[in-house]
C-alpha positions, -999 to 999 in steps of 0.1 A, spaced: -190 -498 170 -204 -498 136 -236 -486 162 -214 -456 171 -206 -449 136 -239 -449 127 -253 -427 159 -221 -402 151 -233 -400 116 -269 -394 123 -260 -363 145 -240 -349 124 -265 -350 99 -294 -335 118 -266 -312 129 -261 -300 91 -299 -301 88 -302 -279 117 -278 -253 105 -295 -250 68 -329 -247 86 -315 -217 105 -296 -202 75 -328 -204 55 -351 -194 82 -324 -161 88 -326 -152 45 -364 -157 51 -365 -129 77 -344 -109 60 -365 -116 27 -396 -101 47 -380 -73 64 -365 -58 34 -401 -65 12 -425 -51 41 -405 -28 61 -380 -17 35 -409 -15 10 -380 -22 -19 -359 -53 -29 -323 -52 -26 -308 -48 -64 -297 -80 -82 -263 -78 -96 -257 -55 -120 -247 -81 -148 -279 -97 -145 -297 -66 -156 -276 -54 -182 -277 -31 -198 -302 -15 -170 -290 -5 -137 -307 -8 -107 -307 17 -73 -314 16 -38 -320 47 -18 -325 49 14 -350 73 28 -347 67 63 -335 40 88 -364 20 80 -375 24 45 -358 24 8 -369 28 -25 -356 5 -53 -357 17 -88 -346 0 -120 -336 19 -149 -338 6 -184 -328 34 -215 -317 30 -249 -326 -7 -252 -323 -19 -289 -358 -40 -288 -380 -67 -271 -355 -92 -264 -331 -70 -245 -358 -58 -220 -371 -97 -221 -333 -107 -212 -336 -91 -179 -369 -98 -169 -359 -130 -145 -335 -110 -128 -361 -84 -117 -395 -105 -115 -386 -113 -80 -380 -80 -63 -400 -53 -51 -396 -22 -75 -407 10 -61 -402 28 -95 -397 11 -132 -381 33 -158 -380 20 -198 -367 54 -217 -356 62 -249 -355 26 -263 -367 5 -292 -356 28 -317 -335 5 -336 -368 -16 -342 -387 15 -356 -360 24 -377 -363 -15 -392 -400 -12 -391 -406 -40 -368 -421 -19 -339 -454 -34 -342 -434 -68 -334 -401 -59 -317 -412 -26 -301 -440 -43 -271 -432 -52 -236 -422 -87 -227 -444 -118 -226 -466 -119 -191 -443 -87 -179 -473 -68 -164 -482 -100 -142 -443 -107 -133 -432 -71 -127 -437 -63 -90 -432 -27 -96 -452 3 -78 -448 26 -107 -441 21 -142 -429 47 -167 -428 44 -201 -410 75 -220 -398 86 -253 -398 50 -262 -409 35 -299 -439 12 -286 -461 -4 -311 -500 -2 -309 -505 -32 -292 -473 -28 -268 -489 -41 -233 -510 -73 -252 -481 -101 -248 -491 -123 -226 -498 -163 -220 -511 -166 -185 -541 -146 -175 -533 -107 -170 -531 -101 -133 -514 -75 -114 -523 -63 -77 -490 -40 -74 -488 -14 -99 -507 20 -84 -492 42 -110 -486 35 -152 -476 63 -177 -465 64 -212 -453 94 -226 -446 103 -263 -440 68 -268 -472 63 -296 -457 52 -331 -494 45 -346 -527 60 -346 -541 27 -335 -542 20 -293 -552 -15 -283 -574 -11 -255 -583 -48 -255 -555 -73 -262 -567 -101 -287 -563 -137 -269 -566 -158 -304 -592 -177 -285 -621 -158 -298 -622 -130 -264 -601 -103 -255 -593 -86 -225 -586 -50 -211 -546 -46 -203 -556 -13 -180 -578 -37 -164 -551 -59 -152 -541 -35 -126 -566 -37 -102 -549 -12 -77 -541 18 -97 -541 53 -91 -532 70 -120 -530 66 -158 -514 85 -176 -511 84 -216 -501 117 -233 -478 133 -255 -495 103 -282 -516 97 -310 -545 86 -294 -578 97 -316 -607 87 -296 -618 72 -259 -649 49 -258 -661 22 -233 -637 -2 -246 -607 16 -229 -619 6 -193 -648 -19 -199 -641 -29 -163 -651 -9 -130 -614 3 -120 -626 10 -82 -587 30 -72 -581 45 -104 -585 89 -91 -561 103 -120 -564 100 -159 -543 121 -176 -545 119 -219 -533 148 -226 -516 160 -259 -528 136 -281 -548 140 -311 -587 128 -293 -613 140 -312 -642 122 -299 -650 113 -259 -679 87 -267 -709 80 -248 -700 55 -214 -661 59 -219 -659 69 -183 -691 51 -166 -668 23 -151 -645 51 -131 -664 61 -104 -639 70 -79 -622 95 -103 -610 128 -91 -592 139 -119 -595 146 -160 -571 159 -178 -579 158 -222 -561 194 -224 -542 198 -257 -565 177 -281 -587 187 -307 -623 178 -289 -653 199 -304 -679 184 -278 -674 168 -242 -703 149 -222 -691 133 -188 -717 106 -181 -715 85 -150 -737 74 -127 -715 83 -96 -694 113 -103 -667 125 -75 -648 142 -104 -629 172 -84 -612 184 -113 -619 190 -159 -592 202 -175 -604 207 -215 -582 232 -219 -566 239 -259 -597 219 -275 -620 234 -300 -650 236 -279 -674 263 -287 -699 260 -259 -705 230 -230 -730 209 -231 -762 217 -212 -763 185 -193 -726 187 -184 -730 195 -146 -757 173 -140 -734 142 -129 -705 169 -115 -714 178 -84 -683 177 -68 -667 194 -93 -642 220 -79 -622 231 -107 -635 239 -144 -604 245 -170 -615 257 -206 -589 280 -217 -577 281 -253 -610 270 -269 -636 284 -294 -661 294 -267 -678 328 -280 -712 327 -257 -718 320 -220 -751 307 -224 -773 308 -189 -789 272 -195 -757 259 -202 -743 273 -166 -771 276 -146 -767 237 -131 -733 244 -123 -727 226 -87 -719 252 -55 -685 233 -53 -674 248 -81 -647 276 -72 -625 276 -104 -634 284 -137 -604 288 -162 -620 305 -200 -592 323 -203 -577 330 -242 -613 325 -258 -634 348 -279 -658 357 -256 -687 385 -267 -692 401 -237 -733 412 -241 -760 417 -219 -767 378 -221 -737 376 -194 -752 397 -168 -768 366 -148 -731 356 -144 -725 370 -108 -761 361 -99 -754 325 -108 -716 322 -92 -705 325 -56 -687 353 -49 -655 331 -41 -656 315 -73 -628 325 -95 -635 332 -131 -603 337 -146 -610 353 -190 -617 383 -207 -639 396 -233 -630 396 -270 -658 417 -279 -676 446 -280 -648 470 -279 -663 485 -252 -654 455 -232 -622 441 -246 -599 427 -224 -621 434 -195 -625 409 -171 -657 386 -176 -669 398 -143 -661 430 -145 -681 432 -174 -715 412 -164 -713 437 -135 -716 464 -161 -735 454 -184 -761 449 -153 -760 487 -157 -759 494 -191 -787 468 -205 -823 481 -213 -853 456 -207 -848 444 -240 -815 434 -238 -797 457 -257 -766 480 -244 -772 514 -238 -752 546 -227 -744 542 -189 -770 549 -163 -766 587 -155 -756 590 -117 -790 608 -98 -761 627 -80 -763 667 -80 -737 685 -76 -742 715 -51 -723 737 -73 -747 729 -105 -774 744 -80 -760 777 -80 
């Protein structure tokens, strides 16, 4: 009898283990299905992430997006409280907006207007977007573990800067520092706009960013771009530095794939004569609303054949005999936006049109004369 009881108990124990195994296998398969096939992960219970919210959006039979929205958070602690609930889910978009303003009112932004400890390593979000939030200067530097992120491909912080200081390098307290942007090894787009950034140097991107394609630093207070600032961004295709206070710019990198360069709404008076040497793939150059008065042939004659659009609108350009070279340098399919400001004869004339007209009017010494008379003689005048 005792042997029978032992066998019976052993059988039921084996049966329970077998059921547990099948149950766990099902959960693992479901987890794999949602993280690989659907991309996102099912949202956790609302009470676990309040005051944030999570949304699953079905975009096809086999695809869904997981979006986490956090708004009106008082300070860092409010966000830290939900990190354990979201650190294990695959997030397509993480939004933090209109937050940390209580910390700002209490003048503790540098301490309580920052992201939670190790958040950049723990948060598995493809896109991180922060806007209208009071961030401290070192908002991304809270880390105990080695900073590593292989998930995020887009990071944006807009209208969220409360300090002129921007910590590109994070002090470890051990006599060294690490670049927090460089932690995101799969990053394709980096946006830091409508802030108070004043300069860009090599310390912003000290590590090679092999995947970065788009860099957007528009609407800041940038006055200087130091040499080597973009030397590690060898695959960059779009650089937007518009709406800043830059009066000189030189793009220095050994291998450039840049296609669009936007320097509009700055304080440029001219372009560097060596600007185009590294920009062999440039297609669009935006220079609208600067202080450019002259178009010097020596500065433009090295432009690449790929260049197809130049925006010079809203510049006080003086159209004299020195712009005759323009139509002969740029391909006929290259669009040049912009008009002449002076002299009066060419005011509001399209730059390309003025260049053609000046070929006819300028003498050998480069002085504007009267329009050349036509050699055509009317038959009536012979009567």
